[in-house]
C-alpha positions as CSV (number, residue, x, y, z in Angstrom):
1,X,-0.1,106.8,97.9
2,X,3.6,106.4,95.7
3,X,5.0,102.9,95.9
4,X,6.9,101.6,99.3
5,X,10.5,101.7,98.3
6,X,11.4,98.4,99.3
7,X,9.1,97.4,96.4
8,X,10.5,99.6,94.0
9,X,14.2,98.9,94.4
10,X,13.7,95.4,95.9
11,X,16.3,93.7,93.6
12,X,19.1,96.9,95.2
13,X,17.7,95.9,98.5
14,X,18.3,92.5,97.8
15,X,21.5,92.7,96.2
16,X,23.0,94.9,99.7
17,X,21.5,92.3,101.8
18,X,23.4,89.1,100.5
19,X,26.1,91.5,100.1
20,X,26.5,92.2,104.0
21,X,26.1,88.4,104.3
22,X,28.9,88.2,102.7
23,X,31.4,90.0,103.7
24,X,30.3,89.1,107.3
25,X,30.9,85.6,106.5
26,X,33.8,86.4,104.9
27,X,32.3,84.4,101.2
28,X,32.5,85.7,97.4
29,X,29.2,83.4,97.1
30,X,25.7,84.8,96.6
31,X,24.6,81.5,97.0
32,X,26.3,80.7,100.5
33,X,24.8,84.0,101.7
34,X,21.3,82.7,100.2
35,X,21.3,79.7,101.4
36,X,22.9,81.3,105.3
37,X,19.9,83.6,105.0
38,X,17.3,81.1,104.1
39,X,18.3,78.9,107.3
40,X,18.6,81.5,109.7
41,X,15.2,82.8,108.8
42,X,14.0,79.3,109.0
43,X,15.5,78.8,112.3
44,X,13.9,82.2,113.8
45,X,10.2,81.5,112.1
46,X,10.0,78.1,113.5
47,X,10.3,79.5,117.1
48,X,7.3,81.8,116.6
49,X,3.0,81.8,116.8
50,X,0.8,82.6,112.9
51,X,1.1,85.9,114.3
52,X,4.2,86.6,115.8
53,X,5.5,85.7,112.0
54,X,3.2,87.9,110.3
55,X,4.2,91.0,112.7
56,X,8.1,90.2,111.9
57,X,7.7,89.8,108.2
58,X,6.5,93.3,107.9
59,X,9.7,94.9,109.5
60,X,11.6,92.8,106.6
61,X,12.5,93.8,103.4
62,X,10.6,92.7,100.4
63,X,12.5,89.3,99.5
64,X,13.6,88.6,102.7
65,X,10.5,88.6,103.5
66,X,9.2,86.3,101.3
67,X,12.4,84.2,102.4
68,X,10.6,84.4,105.4
69,X,8.1,83.0,105.0
70,X,8.6,80.1,101.7
71,X,7.7,77.2,102.2
72,X,6.5,77.6,105.8
73,X,4.6,74.7,107.5
74,X,1.7,75.8,110.2
75,X,3.5,74.0,113.4
76,X,3.9,74.9,117.0
77,X,6.3,77.0,117.6
78,X,9.9,74.9,119.0
79,X,11.2,75.9,122.1
80,X,14.0,78.2,122.5
81,X,17.9,77.4,122.2
82,X,20.9,78.2,122.6
83,X,22.5,79.9,119.5
84,X,25.0,76.5,118.5
85,X,21.6,75.0,118.2
86,X,20.0,77.8,115.8
87,X,23.1,77.4,114.0
88,X,23.0,73.7,113.6
89,X,19.3,74.4,111.9
90,X,20.7,76.7,110.0
91,X,23.5,74.7,108.7
92,X,21.5,71.3,108.4
93,X,19.0,73.2,105.4
94,X,19.8,71.3,102.1
95,X,23.1,69.7,103.9
96,X,25.3,68.2,101.1
97,X,25.0,71.8,99.3
98,X,25.0,74.3,102.4
99,X,28.6,76.2,102.2
100,X,27.8,78.4,105.1
101,X,30.3,78.5,107.9
102,X,30.1,79.1,111.4
103,X,29.0,82.5,111.0
104,X,26.0,82.3,108.9
105,X,23.8,83.4,112.4
106,X,26.1,86.4,112.6
107,X,26.3,87.8,109.0
108,X,22.1,87.3,108.9
109,X,21.9,89.2,111.8
110,X,24.6,92.0,110.6
111,X,22.6,92.4,107.3
112,X,19.0,92.2,108.8
113,X,20.3,95.6,111.0
114,X,21.3,97.2,108.4
115,X,18.4,96.4,105.7
116,X,16.2,97.9,108.7
117,X,18.1,99.4,111.6
118,X,18.4,98.4,114.9
119,X,15.7,100.2,116.3
120,X,13.0,99.4,113.9
121,X,14.4,95.6,114.4
122,X,14.5,95.6,118.1
123,X,10.8,97.0,118.5
124,X,9.7,94.1,115.8
125,X,11.6,91.4,118.3
126,X,10.4,93.2,121.6
127,X,7.2,92.1,120.1
128,X,8.3,88.8,120.7
129,X,10.6,88.7,124.1
130,X,13.6,87.9,125.1
131,X,14.8,85.2,123.0
132,X,13.9,86.8,119.7
133,X,16.2,89.8,120.6
134,X,18.5,87.3,122.2
135,X,18.4,85.1,118.6
136,X,19.8,88.1,116.7
137,X,22.0,89.8,119.4
138,X,25.1,91.2,117.4
139,X,28.5,91.8,120.1
140,X,31.3,93.5,118.6
141,X,29.5,95.8,116.6
142,X,29.9,99.7,116.9
143,X,26.8,101.5,116.4
144,X,27.5,103.1,112.8
145,X,28.4,99.6,111.5
146,X,24.7,98.4,112.3
147,X,23.2,101.8,110.7
148,X,21.0,101.0,108.0
149,X,21.9,101.9,104.8
150,X,20.9,105.3,103.0
151,X,19.3,104.2,100.2
């Protein structure tokens, strides 16, 4: 079997992922995009069981997958909340050095949709539940804007 595309081209995929976050957040900084991604993925992961984390990770590209499990401490899942709570959690990461804005969740969701494709993402989220779908929900984007990158 040939090497999976996500491993052979991880850097290219990651650059595109960060670029999508930068575009949606309106920031020129990869560092801000990285922090938004880390905080958002961490806020989502905190609500999942071990099995759900492992399952969701399978749909992610190589570097976002690594970021999703980086620093993971096993704990009981936090209760699902509202978008304002998730955003507050994402923005609390490295609080004194986090310059992500209030579009961080939307921006990371946009990038994730573009990285894996809406259908694959929704299948993965359906395996978790409606709250997971709500976490990554995007409004105001046309289907063609959320189409996976054709590498």
